[in-house]
MDAnalysis code that builds the backbone (N, CA, C; Angstrom):
import MDAnalysis as mda
import numpy as np

u = mda.Universe.empty(321, n_residues=107, atom_resindex=np.repeat(np.arange(107), 3), trajectory=True)
u.add_TopologyAttr("name", ["N", "CA", "C"] * 107)
u.add_TopologyAttr("resid", np.arange(1, 108))
u.add_TopologyAttr("resname", ["UNK", "UNK", "UNK", "UNK", "UNK", "UNK", "UNK", "UNK", "UNK", "UNK", "UNK", "UNK", "UNK", "UNK", "UNK", "UNK", "UNK", "UNK", "UNK", "UNK", "UNK", "UNK", "UNK", "UNK", "UNK", "UNK", "UNK", "UNK", "UNK", "UNK", "UNK", "UNK", "UNK", "UNK", "UNK", "UNK", "UNK", "UNK", "UNK", "UNK", "UNK", "UNK", "UNK", "UNK", "UNK", "UNK", "UNK", "UNK", "UNK", "UNK", "UNK", "UNK", "UNK", "UNK", "UNK", "UNK", "UNK", "UNK", "UNK", "UNK", "UNK", "UNK", "UNK", "UNK", "UNK", "UNK", "UNK", "UNK", "UNK", "UNK", "UNK", "UNK", "UNK", "UNK", "UNK", "UNK", "UNK", "UNK", "UNK", "UNK", "UNK", "UNK", "UNK", "UNK", "UNK", "UNK", "UNK", "UNK", "UNK", "UNK", "UNK", "UNK", "UNK", "UNK", "UNK", "UNK", "UNK", "UNK", "UNK", "UNK", "UNK", "UNK", "UNK", "UNK", "UNK", "UNK", "UNK"])
u.atoms.positions = np.array([
    [2.589, 0.677, -14.939],
    [1.682, 0.532, -14.297],
    [1.369, 1.376, -13.061],
    [1.398, 2.198, -13.156],
    [1.280, 3.321, -12.167],
    [0.770, 2.768, -10.630],
    [1.503, 2.905, -9.874],
    [1.355, 2.921, -8.335],
    [0.956, 3.330, -7.543],
    [-0.169, 3.455, -6.933],
    [-0.008, 3.754, -5.458],
    [0.869, 4.542, -4.606],
    [1.858, 5.628, -4.732],
    [3.101, 5.142, -3.578],
    [2.542, 5.759, -2.504],
    [2.717, 5.235, -0.625],
    [2.571, 5.345, 0.420],
    [3.750, 5.600, 1.041],
    [4.551, 6.819, 1.640],
    [5.374, 6.321, 1.794],
    [5.081, 6.231, 3.291],
    [5.877, 5.525, 4.346],
    [5.619, 5.949, 5.459],
    [6.837, 5.895, 6.067],
    [6.846, 7.251, 6.678],
    [8.017, 7.937, 6.968],
    [8.427, 8.148, 8.852],
    [9.210, 7.742, 9.249],
    [8.907, 7.866, 10.321],
    [10.094, 8.850, 11.729],
    [9.768, 10.280, 11.788],
    [9.950, 11.258, 12.117],
    [9.189, 11.797, 13.317],
    [10.323, 11.299, 14.698],
    [10.072, 11.674, 15.850],
    [8.492, 11.265, 16.108],
    [8.482, 10.670, 15.772],
    [7.194, 9.341, 16.270],
    [6.155, 9.700, 15.483],
    [6.066, 10.400, 14.205],
    [4.802, 10.572, 13.338],
    [5.282, 10.508, 12.050],
    [4.558, 9.767, 11.854],
    [3.330, 9.267, 10.508],
    [3.680, 10.648, 9.657],
    [3.954, 9.974, 8.471],
    [3.665, 11.479, 6.556],
    [3.334, 10.258, 5.985],
    [2.130, 10.128, 5.302],
    [1.720, 9.587, 4.280],
    [1.771, 10.794, 2.990],
    [2.150, 9.717, 1.748],
    [1.858, 10.933, 0.186],
    [1.477, 9.501, -0.375],
    [-0.111, 10.160, -0.843],
    [-0.269, 9.277, -2.199],
    [-0.282, 10.384, -3.179],
    [-0.797, 9.036, -4.582],
    [-0.928, 10.029, -5.588],
    [-2.242, 9.931, -5.697],
    [-2.665, 10.853, -6.921],
    [-4.303, 11.447, -7.196],
    [-4.164, 9.898, -8.417],
    [-4.656, 8.896, -8.645],
    [-5.230, 8.178, -9.577],
    [-6.012, 8.030, -10.642],
    [-6.674, 9.317, -10.079],
    [-8.377, 9.516, -10.719],
    [-7.903, 9.998, -12.363],
    [-7.049, 10.535, -12.075],
    [-6.851, 10.802, -13.843],
    [-6.355, 9.834, -14.724],
    [-5.899, 8.428, -13.934],
    [-5.553, 7.319, -14.955],
    [-6.109, 6.308, -14.952],
    [-7.326, 6.777, -14.138],
    [-8.658, 5.386, -14.363],
    [-9.721, 5.714, -15.734],
    [-9.891, 4.881, -16.364],
    [-10.979, 4.967, -16.468],
    [-12.598, 4.320, -16.805],
    [-13.497, 4.392, -17.167],
    [-14.149, 3.433, -17.282],
    [-14.236, 2.865, -18.919],
    [-14.852, 1.655, -18.624],
    [-13.789, 0.755, -19.576],
    [-15.533, 0.967, -20.731],
    [-15.454, 0.656, -22.087],
    [-16.198, 1.111, -23.178],
    [-17.548, 0.174, -22.897],
    [-17.566, -1.421, -22.251],
    [-18.589, -1.804, -22.208],
    [-19.381, -1.384, -21.258],
    [-18.897, -1.210, -20.105],
    [-19.683, -0.357, -18.630],
    [-20.255, -0.081, -19.018],
    [-19.649, 1.248, -19.842],
    [-20.552, 2.341, -20.160],
    [-20.925, 2.693, -21.088],
    [-21.544, 1.611, -21.948],
    [-22.871, 1.115, -23.432],
    [-23.641, 0.710, -21.665],
    [-23.642, -0.058, -21.350],
    [-24.400, -0.402, -20.020],
    [-24.909, 0.304, -19.268],
    [-24.137, 0.855, -18.164],
    [-24.806, 2.139, -17.609],
    [-25.435, 3.459, -18.192],
    [-25.181, 3.131, -19.450],
    [-26.295, 3.952, -20.500],
    [-27.346, 3.964, -20.363],
    [-27.660, 2.713, -20.334],
    [-29.466, 2.488, -20.092],
    [-30.062, 2.758, -18.476],
    [-29.412, 3.443, -17.691],
    [-29.633, 3.897, -16.570],
    [-29.633, 5.747, -16.694],
    [-28.979, 5.877, -17.756],
    [-29.709, 8.028, -18.390],
    [-30.687, 8.445, -18.388],
    [-32.286, 7.576, -18.719],
    [-33.108, 7.983, -18.566],
    [-32.995, 8.491, -16.649],
    [-33.618, 6.754, -16.173],
    [-33.894, 6.413, -15.024],
    [-33.213, 7.257, -13.817],
    [-32.296, 7.458, -14.256],
    [-31.278, 8.209, -13.136],
    [-30.677, 9.547, -13.347],
    [-30.621, 10.276, -12.514],
    [-29.898, 11.798, -11.880],
    [-29.112, 11.892, -12.438],
    [-28.058, 12.714, -13.117],
    [-27.127, 12.815, -13.535],
    [-25.797, 12.442, -12.827],
    [-26.203, 13.482, -11.482],
    [-25.217, 13.301, -10.582],
    [-25.349, 12.235, -9.771],
    [-26.098, 11.948, -9.775],
    [-26.407, 9.872, -9.274],
    [-25.642, 9.061, -10.260],
    [-25.439, 9.294, -11.320],
    [-25.462, 8.337, -12.705],
    [-23.549, 8.776, -12.417],
    [-22.768, 9.804, -12.701],
    [-21.613, 9.647, -12.007],
    [-21.154, 9.387, -11.251],
    [-22.503, 9.252, -10.130],
    [-21.009, 8.887, -8.931],
    [-21.651, 7.371, -8.651],
    [-21.528, 6.446, -9.942],
    [-22.339, 5.361, -9.559],
    [-21.483, 4.801, -10.672],
    [-21.193, 5.631, -11.485],
    [-19.742, 6.092, -12.141],
    [-18.377, 5.587, -11.854],
    [-18.239, 6.397, -10.746],
    [-17.521, 6.356, -10.131],
    [-17.088, 4.957, -9.273],
    [-17.865, 4.744, -9.034],
    [-17.290, 3.489, -8.408],
    [-17.039, 2.608, -8.922],
    [-16.970, 2.428, -10.066],
    [-16.825, 1.186, -11.772],
    [-14.834, 1.203, -11.270],
    [-14.280, 2.832, -11.160],
    [-13.128, 2.563, -11.829],
    [-12.445, 2.057, -10.542],
    [-10.823, 1.610, -11.023],
    [-10.064, 0.421, -10.528],
    [-10.551, -0.531, -10.418],
    [-11.547, -0.815, -10.438],
    [-11.901, -2.402, -11.309],
    [-11.101, -2.595, -12.490],
    [-11.356, -4.321, -12.691],
    [-10.799, -4.603, -14.015],
    [-12.246, -4.371, -14.739],
    [-11.650, -4.650, -16.477],
    [-12.634, -4.579, -17.459],
    [-14.359, -5.370, -16.810],
    [-13.354, -6.551, -17.000],
    [-14.622, -7.525, -16.760],
    [-15.475, -7.586, -15.669],
    [-15.136, -6.680, -14.434],
    [-15.741, -6.675, -12.982],
    [-16.673, -5.280, -13.676],
    [-16.058, -4.551, -13.955],
    [-16.502, -3.062, -14.098],
    [-17.653, -3.624, -15.312],
    [-17.976, -4.585, -16.324],
    [-19.303, -4.595, -16.423],
    [-20.061, -5.119, -15.919],
    [-19.495, -6.319, -14.819],
    [-20.425, -6.657, -14.303],
    [-21.037, -6.689, -12.668],
    [-20.642, -5.421, -12.568],
    [-21.578, -4.603, -11.314],
    [-22.593, -3.398, -11.955],
    [-21.631, -3.076, -13.277],
    [-22.689, -2.196, -14.047],
    [-23.680, -2.618, -14.685],
    [-24.002, -4.258, -14.937],
    [-25.090, -5.008, -14.936],
    [-25.447, -5.138, -14.031],
    [-25.039, -5.402, -12.565],
    [-26.109, -5.579, -11.556],
    [-26.254, -4.706, -11.179],
    [-25.913, -3.028, -11.382],
    [-26.735, -1.987, -11.136],
    [-27.857, -1.582, -12.025],
    [-28.049, -2.042, -12.806],
    [-29.254, -2.272, -14.393],
    [-30.072, -2.624, -13.993],
    [-29.442, -4.198, -13.099],
    [-30.903, -5.449, -12.901],
    [-31.454, -4.799, -11.714],
    [-31.332, -4.113, -10.519],
    [-31.121, -3.453, -9.738],
    [-32.336, -2.547, -10.170],
    [-31.307, -1.042, -11.050],
    [-32.689, -0.169, -11.632],
    [-33.833, -0.672, -11.519],
    [-33.436, -1.231, -12.936],
    [-34.968, -2.447, -13.879],
    [-35.621, -2.947, -13.638],
    [-35.238, -4.445, -12.831],
    [-35.897, -5.522, -12.540],
    [-36.233, -5.024, -11.116],
    [-35.378, -4.482, -10.108],
    [-35.485, -4.614, -8.235],
    [-34.443, -5.502, -8.224],
    [-33.526, -6.289, -9.179],
    [-33.096, -7.928, -8.091],
    [-31.015, -6.955, -7.664],
    [-31.046, -7.027, -6.370],
    [-30.214, -7.371, -5.784],
    [-29.445, -8.184, -6.332],
    [-28.039, -8.467, -7.069],
    [-27.378, -9.445, -7.722],
    [-26.015, -9.015, -6.488],
    [-24.935, -10.147, -6.451],
    [-23.519, -8.925, -5.341],
    [-22.577, -10.421, -6.305],
    [-21.569, -9.863, -6.436],
    [-20.524, -11.066, -7.251],
    [-20.418, -12.097, -6.377],
    [-19.780, -11.599, -5.713],
    [-18.734, -12.661, -4.519],
    [-17.195, -12.085, -4.271],
    [-17.438, -11.191, -4.785],
    [-16.691, -10.468, -4.930],
    [-16.507, -9.269, -3.215],
    [-15.466, -9.515, -2.365],
    [-15.681, -8.873, -1.063],
    [-15.691, -7.491, -1.627],
    [-14.883, -6.761, -2.054],
    [-14.338, -5.782, -2.610],
    [-16.107, -5.286, -3.769],
    [-16.169, -5.698, -4.493],
    [-16.812, -5.099, -5.508],
    [-18.619, -5.619, -4.941],
    [-18.229, -6.213, -3.537],
    [-20.211, -6.070, -3.142],
    [-20.174, -5.187, -2.661],
    [-18.763, -5.280, -1.791],
    [-19.711, -3.857, -0.696],
    [-20.045, -2.052, -1.489],
    [-19.165, -1.770, -2.657],
    [-19.014, -1.136, -3.702],
    [-20.805, -1.303, -4.214],
    [-20.816, -2.632, -4.877],
    [-22.643, -2.370, -4.697],
    [-23.857, -2.890, -3.876],
    [-23.000, -2.595, -2.661],
    [-24.197, -2.135, -1.357],
    [-24.516, -0.972, -1.397],
    [-23.180, -0.125, -1.877],
    [-23.428, 1.585, -1.632],
    [-24.197, 1.797, -2.342],
    [-23.765, 0.838, -3.664],
    [-24.099, 1.884, -5.055],
    [-26.056, 1.808, -5.100],
    [-26.534, 0.661, -4.144],
    [-27.879, 0.175, -4.187],
    [-28.890, 1.152, -3.006],
    [-27.738, 1.176, -2.171],
    [-28.382, 2.431, -0.956],
    [-28.285, 3.886, -1.524],
    [-27.615, 4.128, -2.609],
    [-27.237, 5.700, -2.894],
    [-28.734, 5.239, -3.853],
    [-28.589, 4.284, -4.885],
    [-29.879, 4.904, -6.040],
    [-31.208, 4.210, -4.927],
    [-31.937, 3.597, -3.849],
    [-32.744, 3.965, -2.478],
    [-32.676, 4.795, -2.374],
    [-31.689, 5.793, -1.566],
    [-31.971, 7.494, -1.253],
    [-32.243, 8.129, -1.970],
    [-31.463, 8.146, -3.517],
    [-31.745, 9.455, -4.538],
    [-33.340, 8.868, -4.778],
    [-33.862, 7.636, -5.668],
    [-35.335, 7.374, -6.671],
    [-36.000, 7.468, -5.120],
    [-35.911, 7.011, -3.586],
    [-36.705, 7.069, -3.704],
    [-37.342, 8.651, -2.687],
    [-36.140, 8.869, -1.847],
    [-36.436, 10.441, -2.037],
    [-36.877, 11.407, -3.012],
    [-36.789, 11.058, -4.372],
    [-37.270, 11.964, -5.542],
    [-36.218, 12.868, -6.201],
    [-34.839, 12.624, -6.131],
    [-34.000, 13.318, -6.572],
    [-33.443, 12.276, -7.977],
    [-33.647, 11.218, -7.781],
    [-33.360, 11.128, -9.495],
    [-34.412, 11.485, -10.511],
])
């Protein structure tokens, strides 16, 4: 498993941070991708891309849950939360983006 490497080195009171780009090793799980495809005709491609990117880094099961919650919000105006603080933070951001883009006429 690839871990993000952040090394903190103290040199003369300065900190040097090095981190790896993990985007290339993260994938959108098949089940979550299938759920998100339900939004293809309802949202713009750039917004859908942004929403899909928010799922990366979560487990397959959590990706699917987040995807279903976003579909429920777009299709039925039902705002759901997972009870997991990091996932709920992502959902709140996604809900705000959906509102901004759909009410602003962008999506």
